[in-house]
Each structure stands twice: as C-alpha cells, then as structure tokens.
C-alpha positions, 0 to 999 in steps of 0.5 A: 285264548291265543295261538302258539305262533307269534306274529310280527306285523310290519309297515314299510315307508320309503325314503324321502329326498325331495327338493322344493322348486319355489312352488312345489316339492319334487321327487316325492317318492310316494309321499303326499303334501297335505297343505298349500304351504308344503310344510306337512308331508305324509306317507301311508300304507296298510297292514291287511288283517282280513284273513285273520278277521275272517277267522274271527281272531283278535290281534293282541300287541305285545311289543312295538318298534321303529327302524329308520337307519339314516339321518334327517336333513331339512333346509328351510328358506335362507335366513330362517330364524328357526329350523326343525321338524315334528315326526310322528309314526302311527299305526291305528285301527281307524283311518286318520286325517293327518292334516288335522293331526298336524294342526293339533300337534302345533297346538301341543295336542298329540293324537288321542290326547285330550282335545284330539278327535281320536281315541287312545285305544285305536292307536296300537303304535305311536311315536312322536319325535322332535328334531332341530338343526345342530349347526355344530355338526359339520353336516349341512342342515343335519337335524338332531333328535331332541325329544322322543315320546310314545303315545300308543295304547297297545290295545287288542284289535279285531279290525280287518286292516291297520292304517300306518302313517308317517307324518312330518311337519316342517318348522321354519320361516318358510321355503324357497328354491334352495329348500330340501328335505331328506328322511330315511326309509322306515319300518314300523313293527308290531309284535303280538299274537292272534287269539280267539276270544269268547263270542260275546267279548269278540262281538263287543270288540267288533261293535266298538271298532265299528263305532270308533271307525265311524265317529272320525 
C-alpha cells in the first residue's frame, strides 16, 4: 500500500516585523492585510504534490509539527484595555477564505468545527494559539502563550497541492502610529508516506477531494 521512503513536507513562512503608520501596515514582507481595520494578517504558500498525483499516489500523514523559534510582540493603540492575538497555522487540501476564518474564530468557531464552512478531513494540520501581553516580563509588548489547541484530522489526501496558511488576528482597542507587530519566521511540517491505493478507493478519494474543493 505504501512505499519504503518516508516523506517530510515543509511550508516556510517569513518573519513579520511591521509598523502601523496610522492608516496602513508597512514592511509586510509578503504578508497580507485581510480587513480594513488592519487586525487580520495572513501569509500563504503551497506544497506542490502534482508529481505524486500524476503517479496516482496518496499521501498518508503520520506526524505534524510547527517550528517558530522567536518571540511574539504586539503594540496596540495607546491606552488599549486589552492586548493579545489569535494565531492559526493551517495546512489544508482545499483553499480557504481566511477573512471568513477570522470572523468565525472571533465567535469561538474554529476551522472545521460545527458552524464552519470547512470539512474536518481537509485539514491535515491545524494549530490554534492564544497570546496576550505579560506586563510582568521586562520586554516591551511581549506576548505570552496562554492556550494552544490542535484541530487537524491527519486524513490521507490525493490532492495535487496543499494550501499552507498563517493567520494572525490582533486583539486590541485599535491601532495608532505607535503600533507594531513582530512574529518569528515559521516552518510547518507534515511527515508521512506516499502510497498506492486500490483503484476504486483512489477514485473515490479523488471524487471526494474534488467535491470538497468546490463546495467552499
């Protein structure tokens, strides 16, 4: 069913060290701003599996990981009564509208949970983290990790590409010309094996992948 060699898929995301000039974020380094208020920032890339798809192979995930050596920093508007961020790392077999993801995350609905548009099986890797400022640490605007939760399925996929996202939702009373955000560069990792399935099983998997990709 599977070949002898393990595979390690990796998606790289750049650091973000951006300043807010009172109207827009500057020095985005490949990141995108998703909303007019500037509170949702996203970086995306893809993992190309088309070579394996041409050989009718299925990828079977076995382990996932996230590497982001560094610290998280966020400075909101002066006098803000709250200060924090949601951070989501997602690798999925279907493209996602991360503005929609940001909306439902604010309502306590994570991707692929009840109330979301996305199916659980499409998310090969998903991690949610909540950070908030710790004023007791003598580093300006340091964001401390308070909660971390996985929401991935680890399901096999026959997709020809994987969509890899980092979404940051900034939580504050607003932004001003003193605001800035710093995020470390990150690597999303998925380890697994490529395998050949029975023709009928593989065709059913392809059909399901097509249906899921076209329903969002």
